[in-house]
RORO-875788 format. One record per atom (N, C-alpha, C): residue number from 1; residue in one letter; atom name; x, y, z. Coordinates in steps of 0.1 Angstrom, whole numbers, plus 5000, padded with zeros to 4 digits. Layout:
<atoms>
ATOM resi resn name   xx   yy   zz
ATOM  NUM    a   CA    X    Y    Z
...
</atoms>
This chain:
<atoms>
ATOM resi resn name   xx   yy   zz
ATOM    1    m    N 0692 1041 3676
ATOM    1    m   CA 0683 1047 3682
ATOM    1    m    C 0686 1058 3694
ATOM    2    v    N 0683 1072 3691
ATOM    2    v   CA 0680 1077 3704
ATOM    2    v    C 0669 1082 3709
ATOM    3    f    N 0674 1087 3723
ATOM    3    f   CA 0663 1086 3731
ATOM    3    f    C 0668 1102 3736
ATOM    4    g    N 0654 1108 3740
ATOM    4    g   CA 0656 1124 3742
ATOM    4    g    C 0659 1122 3758
ATOM    5    a    N 0666 1133 3759
ATOM    5    a   CA 0674 1135 3772
ATOM    5    a    C 0674 1151 3774
ATOM    6    r    N 0677 1152 3793
ATOM    6    r   CA 0683 1169 3791
ATOM    6    r    C 0699 1167 3795
ATOM    7    i    N 0707 1174 3789
ATOM    7    i   CA 0720 1179 3794
ATOM    7    i    C 0722 1174 3807
ATOM    8    a    N 0734 1167 3809
ATOM    8    a   CA 0738 1161 3824
ATOM    8    a    C 0729 1155 3828
ATOM    9    e    N 0721 1146 3822
ATOM    9    e   CA 0714 1136 3831
ATOM    9    e    C 0724 1126 3835
ATOM   10    p    N 0727 1115 3841
ATOM   10    p   CA 0738 1106 3843
ATOM   10    p    C 0726 1095 3832
ATOM   11    v    N 0744 1087 3828
ATOM   11    v   CA 0741 1076 3818
ATOM   11    v    C 0743 1066 3829
ATOM   12    r    N 0735 1059 3829
ATOM   12    r   CA 0739 1045 3834
ATOM   12    r    C 0744 1030 3829
ATOM   13    a    N 0753 1020 3832
ATOM   13    a   CA 0752 1011 3827
ATOM   13    a    C 0739 1002 3824
ATOM   14    p    N 0731 0996 3814
ATOM   14    p   CA 0718 0989 3819
ATOM   14    p    C 0725 0976 3819
ATOM   15    a    N 0740 0968 3825
ATOM   15    a   CA 0736 0958 3822
ATOM   15    a    C 0756 0952 3827
ATOM   16    d    N 0757 0946 3836
ATOM   16    d   CA 0765 0945 3840
ATOM   16    d    C 0779 0945 3827
ATOM   17    g    N 0791 0948 3830
ATOM   17    g   CA 0803 0943 3816
ATOM   17    g    C 0814 0948 3822
ATOM   18    v    N 0821 0947 3808
ATOM   18    v   CA 0833 0958 3807
ATOM   18    v    C 0832 0966 3799
ATOM   19    i    N 0846 0978 3801
ATOM   19    i   CA 0842 0990 3794
ATOM   19    i    C 0851 0986 3783
ATOM   20    a    N 0847 0984 3770
ATOM   20    a   CA 0857 0980 3759
ATOM   20    a    C 0864 0994 3748
ATOM   21    t    N 0856 1003 3753
ATOM   21    t   CA 0861 1013 3746
ATOM   21    t    C 0856 1026 3747
ATOM   22    l    N 0864 1036 3750
ATOM   22    l   CA 0859 1048 3753
ATOM   22    l    C 0865 1059 3746
ATOM   23    i    N 0856 1072 3741
ATOM   23    i   CA 0865 1082 3739
ATOM   23    i    C 0859 1096 3747
ATOM   24    n    N 0867 1104 3749
ATOM   24    n   CA 0862 1115 3758
ATOM   24    n    C 0871 1128 3761
ATOM   25    t    N 0874 1131 3745
ATOM   25    t   CA 0878 1141 3745
ATOM   25    t    C 0874 1154 3734
ATOM   26    f    N 0861 1151 3728
ATOM   26    f   CA 0853 1161 3719
ATOM   26    f    C 0846 1174 3726
ATOM   27    p    N 0847 1180 3723
ATOM   27    p   CA 0836 1195 3732
ATOM   27    p    C 0823 1198 3725
ATOM   28    d    N 0814 1198 3740
ATOM   28    d   CA 0801 1199 3732
ATOM   28    d    C 0797 1208 3720
ATOM   29    q    N 0789 1205 3716
ATOM   29    q   CA 0786 1216 3705
ATOM   29    q    C 0774 1225 3709
ATOM   30    p    N 0778 1234 3700
ATOM   30    p   CA 0770 1250 3704
ATOM   30    p    C 0751 1239 3699
ATOM   31    i    N 0740 1244 3701
ATOM   31    i   CA 0731 1242 3701
ATOM   31    i    C 0727 1248 3688
ATOM   32    g    N 0723 1236 3677
ATOM   32    g   CA 0723 1241 3664
ATOM   32    g    C 0736 1235 3656
ATOM   33    s    N 0746 1231 3661
ATOM   33    s   CA 0756 1230 3655
ATOM   33    s    C 0761 1212 3655
ATOM   34    v    N 0765 1206 3646
ATOM   34    v   CA 0771 1193 3648
ATOM   34    v    C 0791 1194 3641
ATOM   35    d    N 0794 1185 3644
ATOM   35    d   CA 0808 1181 3644
ATOM   35    d    C 0805 1169 3634
ATOM   36    l    N 0804 1171 3621
ATOM   36    l   CA 0805 1159 3617
ATOM   36    l    C 0817 1151 3613
ATOM   37    q    N 0827 1152 3617
ATOM   37    q   CA 0841 1147 3616
ATOM   37    q    C 0840 1136 3628
ATOM   38    n    N 0832 1137 3639
ATOM   38    n   CA 0832 1127 3646
ATOM   38    n    C 0819 1126 3651
ATOM   39    p    N 0811 1120 3643
ATOM   39    p   CA 0793 1117 3648
ATOM   39    p    C 0792 1113 3661
ATOM   40    a    N 0798 1100 3663
ATOM   40    a   CA 0791 1099 3680
ATOM   40    a    C 0802 1106 3694
ATOM   41    g    N 0809 1113 3688
ATOM   41    g   CA 0811 1121 3695
ATOM   41    g    C 0819 1113 3708
ATOM   42    n    N 0821 1121 3724
ATOM   42    n   CA 0826 1115 3731
ATOM   42    n    C 0818 1101 3735
ATOM   43    q    N 0820 1087 3738
ATOM   43    q   CA 0812 1079 3734
ATOM   43    q    C 0820 1066 3746
ATOM   44    v    N 0811 1058 3749
ATOM   44    v   CA 0817 1043 3758
ATOM   44    v    C 0808 1030 3750
ATOM   45    v    N 0817 1022 3750
ATOM   45    v   CA 0812 1007 3749
ATOM   45    v    C 0809 0999 3756
ATOM   46    l    N 0803 0996 3761
ATOM   46    l   CA 0798 0986 3773
ATOM   46    l    C 0800 0970 3766
ATOM   47    k    N 0810 0962 3768
ATOM   47    k   CA 0809 0946 3765
ATOM   47    k    C 0798 0943 3775
ATOM   48    i    N 0790 0936 3770
ATOM   48    i   CA 0783 0930 3783
ATOM   48    i    C 0779 0913 3778
ATOM   49    g    N 0785 0906 3771
ATOM   49    g   CA 0788 0894 3765
ATOM   49    g    C 0796 0890 3756
ATOM   50    e    N 0795 0877 3750
ATOM   50    e   CA 0809 0878 3738
ATOM   50    e    C 0801 0879 3727
ATOM   51    g    N 0805 0891 3719
ATOM   51    g   CA 0804 0893 3707
ATOM   51    g    C 0792 0902 3711
ATOM   52    t    N 0784 0908 3722
ATOM   52    t   CA 0777 0918 3724
ATOM   52    t    C 0780 0928 3733
ATOM   53    f    N 0777 0942 3728
ATOM   53    f   CA 0779 0952 3736
ATOM   53    f    C 0766 0962 3727
ATOM   54    i    N 0767 0972 3743
ATOM   54    i   CA 0760 0980 3739
ATOM   54    i    C 0769 0999 3741
ATOM   55    a    N 0764 1006 3732
ATOM   55    a   CA 0772 1015 3725
ATOM   55    a    C 0769 1030 3729
ATOM   56    f    N 0771 1039 3742
ATOM   56    f   CA 0762 1049 3737
ATOM   56    f    C 0770 1062 3737
ATOM   57    g    N 0766 1075 3727
ATOM   57    g   CA 0775 1084 3721
ATOM   57    g    C 0768 1097 3724
ATOM   58    h    N 0774 1104 3720
ATOM   58    h   CA 0772 1119 3725
ATOM   58    h    C 0770 1127 3743
ATOM   59    l    N 0780 1116 3745
ATOM   59    l   CA 0783 1122 3754
ATOM   59    l    C 0789 1134 3765
ATOM   60    q    N 0788 1142 3774
ATOM   60    q   CA 0788 1154 3776
ATOM   60    q    C 0807 1148 3775
ATOM   61    s    N 0812 1166 3770
ATOM   61    s   CA 0825 1166 3770
ATOM   61    s    C 0834 1162 3783
ATOM   62    g    N 0841 1154 3787
ATOM   62    g   CA 0848 1152 3804
ATOM   62    g    C 0843 1146 3811
ATOM   63    s    N 0825 1139 3807
ATOM   63    s   CA 0822 1134 3822
ATOM   63    s    C 0816 1120 3822
ATOM   64    i    N 0828 1112 3812
ATOM   64    i   CA 0831 1099 3811
ATOM   64    i    C 0836 1095 3825
ATOM   65    s    N 0834 1091 3831
ATOM   65    s   CA 0839 1084 3851
ATOM   65    s    C 0842 1073 3850
ATOM   66    v    N 0844 1062 3839
ATOM   66    v   CA 0845 1051 3840
ATOM   66    v    C 0860 1048 3829
ATOM   67    s    N 0865 1037 3832
ATOM   67    s   CA 0884 1036 3823
ATOM   67    s    C 0880 1018 3811
ATOM   68    a    N 0888 1024 3802
ATOM   68    a   CA 0887 1011 3793
ATOM   68    a    C 0892 1001 3802
ATOM   69    g    N 0884 0985 3800
ATOM   69    g   CA 0891 0976 3808
ATOM   69    g    C 0882 0971 3824
ATOM   70    q    N 0881 0986 3830
ATOM   70    q   CA 0866 0990 3838
ATOM   70    q    C 0854 0978 3839
ATOM   71    s    N 0857 0969 3850
ATOM   71    s   CA 0842 0962 3852
ATOM   71    s    C 0830 0973 3859
ATOM   72    v    N 0815 0971 3854
ATOM   72    v   CA 0808 0977 3859
ATOM   72    v    C 0795 0970 3861
ATOM   73    r    N 0788 0974 3871
ATOM   73    r   CA 0777 0968 3875
ATOM   73    r    C 0766 0976 3867
ATOM   74    r    N 0754 0969 3867
ATOM   74    r   CA 0739 0976 3863
ATOM   74    r    C 0739 0986 3873
ATOM   75    g    N 0734 0996 3868
ATOM   75    g   CA 0728 1010 3874
ATOM   75    g    C 0744 1021 3877
ATOM   76    d    N 0753 1014 3874
ATOM   76    d   CA 0768 1024 3878
ATOM   76    d    C 0767 1035 3863
ATOM   77    i    N 0771 1050 3872
ATOM   77    i   CA 0770 1061 3862
ATOM   77    i    C 0780 1060 3852
ATOM   78    i    N 0781 1062 3840
ATOM   78    i   CA 0797 1061 3828
ATOM   78    i    C 0794 1071 3825
ATOM   79    g    N 0790 1081 3826
ATOM   79    g   CA 0789 1094 3821
ATOM   79    g    C 0779 1104 3820
ATOM   80    l    N 0775 1112 3818
ATOM   80    l   CA 0771 1122 3816
ATOM   80    l    C 0762 1121 3797
ATOM   81    v    N 0750 1126 3795
ATOM   81    v   CA 0740 1131 3787
ATOM   81    v    C 0747 1141 3779
ATOM   82    g    N 0750 1147 3768
ATOM   82    g   CA 0756 1158 3764
ATOM   82    g    C 0753 1156 3748
ATOM   83    n    N 0765 1170 3743
ATOM   83    n   CA 0758 1173 3730
ATOM   83    n    C 0767 1169 3720
ATOM   84    s    N 0780 1159 3722
ATOM   84    s   CA 0790 1164 3716
ATOM   84    s    C 0790 1156 3701
ATOM   85    g    N 0799 1156 3692
ATOM   85    g   CA 0793 1147 3680
ATOM   85    g    C 0786 1157 3669
ATOM   86    n    N 0779 1149 3665
ATOM   86    n   CA 0772 1148 3654
ATOM   86    n    C 0756 1155 3657
ATOM   87    s    N 0759 1159 3666
ATOM   87    s   CA 0747 1164 3673
ATOM   87    s    C 0742 1178 3679
ATOM   88    d    N 0728 1175 3673
ATOM   88    d   CA 0726 1200 3673
ATOM   88    d    C 0722 1199 3684
ATOM   89    e    N 0715 1190 3694
ATOM   89    e   CA 0706 1193 3707
ATOM   89    e    C 0711 1183 3716
ATOM   90    p    N 0711 1185 3730
ATOM   90    p   CA 0716 1173 3735
ATOM   90    p    C 0706 1159 3734
ATOM   91    h    N 0714 1145 3739
ATOM   91    h   CA 0705 1136 3739
ATOM   91    h    C 0716 1125 3739
ATOM   92    l    N 0709 1114 3740
ATOM   92    l   CA 0718 1101 3740
ATOM   92    l    C 0713 1091 3727
ATOM   93    h    N 0728 1088 3722
ATOM   93    h   CA 0725 1076 3710
ATOM   93    h    C 0731 1064 3716
ATOM   94    v    N 0718 1050 3717
ATOM   94    v   CA 0721 1038 3725
ATOM   94    v    C 0721 1030 3714
ATOM   95    q    N 0733 1018 3715
ATOM   95    q   CA 0728 1010 3705
ATOM   95    q    C 0734 0997 3703
ATOM   96    a    N 0728 0987 3706
ATOM   96    a   CA 0733 0975 3711
ATOM   96    a    C 0740 0967 3696
ATOM   97    q    N 0752 0959 3699
ATOM   97    q   CA 0757 0954 3685
ATOM   97    q    C 0767 0946 3685
ATOM   98    d    N 0776 0941 3678
ATOM   98    d   CA 0784 0932 3679
ATOM   98    d    C 0794 0934 3678
ATOM   99    k    N 0804 0945 3679
ATOM   99    k   CA 0813 0949 3679
ATOM   99    k    C 0818 0961 3691
ATOM  100    a    N 0831 0961 3690
ATOM  100    a   CA 0836 0969 3700
ATOM  100    a    C 0837 0985 3697
ATOM  101    i    N 0834 0989 3682
ATOM  101    i   CA 0833 1002 3680
ATOM  101    i    C 0823 1008 3674
ATOM  102    f    N 0823 1025 3676
ATOM  102    f   CA 0809 1028 3677
ATOM  102    f    C 0809 1037 3664
ATOM  103    d    N 0807 1033 3657
ATOM  103    d   CA 0801 1043 3645
ATOM  103    d    C 0784 1045 3636
ATOM  104    v    N 0787 1058 3639
ATOM  104    v   CA 0769 1053 3642
ATOM  104    v    C 0765 1054 3622
ATOM  105    n    N 0778 1053 3612
ATOM  105    n   CA 0771 1055 3599
ATOM  105    n    C 0768 1041 3595
ATOM  106    k    N 0772 1029 3606
ATOM  106    k   CA 0770 1012 3605
ATOM  106    k    C 0780 1008 3595
ATOM  107    p    N 0787 1004 3595
ATOM  107    p   CA 0800 1003 3583
ATOM  107    p    C 0799 0989 3585
ATOM  108    p    N 0802 0980 3568
ATOM  108    p   CA 0801 0973 3565
ATOM  108    p    C 0799 0962 3575
ATOM  109    g    N 0796 0945 3577
ATOM  109    g   CA 0801 0935 3588
ATOM  109    g    C 0793 0946 3605
ATOM  110    l    N 0789 0957 3606
ATOM  110    l   CA 0786 0959 3623
ATOM  110    l    C 0768 0955 3621
ATOM  111    i    N 0768 0945 3629
ATOM  111    i   CA 0754 0941 3629
ATOM  111    i    C 0749 0948 3647
ATOM  112    t    N 0736 0952 3644
ATOM  112    t   CA 0729 0960 3657
ATOM  112    t    C 0721 0951 3660
ATOM  113    y    N 0708 0949 3671
ATOM  113    y   CA 0701 0946 3680
ATOM  113    y    C 0693 0954 3685
ATOM  114    p    N 0679 0950 3682
ATOM  114    p   CA 0668 0958 3694
ATOM  114    p    C 0669 0955 3712
ATOM  115    l    N 0667 0969 3711
ATOM  115    l   CA 0668 0970 3726
ATOM  115    l    C 0654 0969 3730
ATOM  116    l    N 0657 0963 3740
ATOM  116    l   CA 0644 0962 3752
ATOM  116    l    C 0649 0967 3766
ATOM  117    v    N 0635 0979 3768
ATOM  117    v   CA 0638 0982 3781
ATOM  117    v    C 0628 0985 3790
ATOM  118    d    N 0629 0983 3801
ATOM  118    d   CA 0620 0983 3811
ATOM  118    d    C 0620 0991 3823
ATOM  119    d    N 0607 0994 3826
ATOM  119    d   CA 0613 1003 3842
ATOM  119    d    C 0606 1018 3836
ATOM  120    v    N 0604 1023 3825
ATOM  120    v   CA 0604 1035 3814
ATOM  120    v    C 0592 1038 3813
ATOM  121    q    N 0585 1049 3812
ATOM  121    q   CA 0571 1056 3807
ATOM  121    q    C 0579 1062 3796
ATOM  122    v    N 0574 1054 3783
ATOM  122    v   CA 0578 1059 3768
ATOM  122    v    C 0566 1072 3765
ATOM  123    m    N 0573 1086 3758
ATOM  123    m   CA 0563 1094 3750
ATOM  123    m    C 0570 1098 3734
ATOM  124    r    N 0561 1088 3727
ATOM  124    r   CA 0560 1087 3717
ATOM  124    r    C 0552 1098 3705
ATOM  125    s    N 0553 1103 3696
ATOM  125    s   CA 0549 1113 3686
ATOM  125    s    C 0532 1106 3685
ATOM  126    d    N 0523 1096 3686
ATOM  126    d   CA 0514 1089 3689
ATOM  126    d    C 0506 1087 3703
ATOM  127    g    N 0517 1093 3709
ATOM  127    g   CA 0507 1095 3724
ATOM  127    g    C 0517 1085 3737
ATOM  128    v    N 0513 1080 3750
ATOM  128    v   CA 0523 1078 3759
ATOM  128    v    C 0519 1063 3758
ATOM  129    l    N 0532 1054 3760
ATOM  129    l   CA 0528 1040 3757
ATOM  129    l    C 0524 1034 3770
ATOM  130    p    N 0515 1021 3774
ATOM  130    p   CA 0516 1018 3788
ATOM  130    p    C 0530 1020 3795
ATOM  131    a    N 0530 1011 3806
ATOM  131    a   CA 0542 1012 3816
ATOM  131    a    C 0544 0996 3814
ATOM  132    q    N 0553 0993 3810
ATOM  132    q   CA 0557 0978 3806
ATOM  132    q    C 0574 0980 3797
ATOM  133    p    N 0577 0970 3792
ATOM  133    p   CA 0587 0970 3785
ATOM  133    p    C 0588 0976 3775
ATOM  134    a    N 0594 0986 3770
ATOM  134    a   CA 0589 0987 3754
ATOM  134    a    C 0604 0987 3746
ATOM  135    d    N 0601 0985 3736
ATOM  135    d   CA 0608 0983 3722
ATOM  135    d    C 0612 1007 3719
ATOM  136    l    N 0620 1008 3724
ATOM  136    l   CA 0629 1024 3720
ATOM  136    l    C 0629 1023 3706
ATOM  137    r    N 0622 1036 3700
ATOM  137    r   CA 0625 1043 3687
ATOM  137    r    C 0630 1053 3684
ATOM  138    r    N 0633 1058 3673
ATOM  138    r   CA 0643 1072 3669
ATOM  138    r    C 0628 1077 3678
ATOM  139    g    N 0635 1090 3681
ATOM  139    g   CA 0627 1099 3685
ATOM  139    g    C 0621 1100 3697
ATOM  140    d    N 0617 1088 3704
ATOM  140    d   CA 0612 1086 3718
ATOM  140    d    C 0617 1090 3731
ATOM  141    r    N 0610 1096 3737
ATOM  141    r   CA 0615 1107 3749
ATOM  141    r    C 0606 1096 3761
ATOM  142    f    N 0615 1094 3771
ATOM  142    f   CA 0610 1087 3779
ATOM  142    f    C 0616 1093 3797
ATOM  143    s    N 0608 1089 3806
ATOM  143    s   CA 0617 1089 3821
ATOM  143    s    C 0612 1078 3827
ATOM  144    t    N 0623 1075 3835
ATOM  144    t   CA 0622 1061 3847
ATOM  144    t    C 0610 1061 3850
ATOM  145    i    N 0604 1048 3861
ATOM  145    i   CA 0594 1050 3864
ATOM  145    i    C 0597 1044 3879
ATOM  146    g    N 0595 1048 3890
ATOM  146    g   CA 0597 1049 3902
ATOM  146    g    C 0611 1050 3907
</atoms>
């Protein structure tokens, strides 16, 4: 799932958890170019329960402010939206999954889950959705409410 966002927007933990995995070494890509060798780019994987993880990709180079094994609370900043990896423009890739690895190519055996996001106003190609919990989809843009 890819959410539209401006570069340098803070990425916040959506739930309490523990940082399972992170990579913070890839450069941001110039607009229009991509790094196919490192598709998720700079990333954080947050363990929020047994066998339940939230993965964040394409974070801004050097912006990750957490460490592996660190506990975080919902709302804590974990990094900034960026343009690293296979990303030709700034955005945030988020997915819920059953493993602590982040591979945007969905390797065999990786199970992903739908995400339900609340407190957002969603703009989709067919218009603006009512302000209520939303099942975000590829290409959606959103802003927080309140």
